[in-house]
C-alpha positions, 0 to 999 in steps of 0.5 A: 531519402532522410529528408523525405522520411523526416518530412513524412514523419512530420506530416504523419505526426499531425494525423497520428499520435501515440503508438500509431505513429511508429507503427505507421512508419514501420509499415510504410517503410516495409512496403515501399522498401520491398517494392523498390528492392523488387524493382532494382534487384536481379530476379536471381537474388532470393532476398525479395521472396516473402519468406526472406524479405521480412527477415532481411527487413527486421535485421536490417532495420534493427541494424543487426545485419546478419548478412545471410541475405543482402542486396547486390545492386547499387540501387539495392544498397540504397534501399538497404540504407533507406531501411536502416534509416527507417528502422532508426526513426521507428525505434527512436519514435517508439522509445520516445513514446515509451519514455513519455508513457513511463514519465506520465504514469510516474507523474500521475502516480506521484500526484495521486491521480491513478486508481490502485488495484489493491486488495486486503490493504489499509486505507488511511484517509487524511494526512497530517505532516509528521503524525501520519509518518509516525503512524505508517512507521508503526504500522510497518513495524510488525507487518509488510506495509500495504497502505493507500494514503489519501490526502486533500488536493492541497497535498499536491504530491506523494508525501512519502515517496520513499515508502514503497509500501505506501501508495497515494491518492489525492482529492476530496476525501468525501468523494466517491472517486477517491474511495474508488481510486483508493480501493476502499471496497477491497480494503481490510481496514480504513483509518479516518484521521482527518482535520476535525470531527465533523470532517471525520463524520462526513468521511465515514459516510463516504467510506461506509457507502463504499464498503459497509463491512470493512473495519473502520477506525476513526480518531476524534478530538471529542470522544463524545462524537463517537455516538454520531459516527456509530449512527452511520456505522455501529461497528466503527472503533473510535480513538482519541486523536492524541493517542496515535499509538492506540490508533495503530493498535486498533488497526493491527488488533481489531477491537482492542480499544473496546478492551482498553475502554472496559478496563478503564471504565469503573464497573466494567466487566473486568477491572485492574487491581493490585495486591501484595504477594501473600506469605502463602505464595512467597518464593512461588513462580509467576506461573504458579501464581498465575495458575492460582489466580486463573483457576480459583478466581478467574483472574489474570495476573498481568504484571509484577513489581519487585526488586527488578522493577516492573515486569509486565507479563514476565516469564512463567519461571520468574521467581517472586520475592516476598513483598512483591506487588501483583497487578491483576484483572478480575471482576472484583477484588480478591481478598488476601485470605483467598490466596493460598499456596497450591497443595503439593 
């Protein structure tokens, strides 16, 4: 009987594959064992009744054997052994198929070949060893990571498998298929960090085609190329390539690069200035000083340098010492005579 089952399995395997094979084996064993048991068991044994046999077959094939139903004849015992062997063959085939499916699925995931079902995530287009790891680490410093990393075909396997929040897609970054597998259409932010500025432009075209409203951030070697990218997407934010920390800030706080650009541009809407703490504000707190600058001059004090060193955005109850240097943002420089202590 075992030889017969093995031959049957080999014959069936030629015609059936996947999940069909264990199903075919268990169906064949079920019907043949029922027929054989009906022939060899006495009519008084209720094991062959439909309401009882399916239960007997299940517990016997699973090798549990509760014993509430059992054959009494020698032939019935042989049929019981046939059912046990058939169950073992079925389970072995089933677990082999399951293990193969899991291994194949994991292999495809590691090789970046599957489509990811993601929404509201970050897509990073481009991979540079070391640099991309630092970017991912900074992105995960504040929030839980949900990133799909897309790399070229030469990156054959997931470069960061230890990061559970980073999924992987491999292929041509200008291809629609890559955009689809990365879920760009459902992404919250797309980061373009590729090998050169021409490739950045081509990748932006593909990403913009997939999602015209997503927040786009691109790193460039030559910032003069930003106008070319804005021909495609007027809202794209461009960051200098050698400033990956600014790239991360733009991802986390959209539009912050525009703030930095304005602050660093002469004649911008706001400029940074410094002044020494006037005598009229000696011993005032930072909060009192901030109130004067804000209410009377529309300015914002961002830092103080005094005996403790540079204090950026210190606590409001920080006491300022005479001679401290104030750094503030304003539309124009404030003359010292305008800085007077508040009326008490």
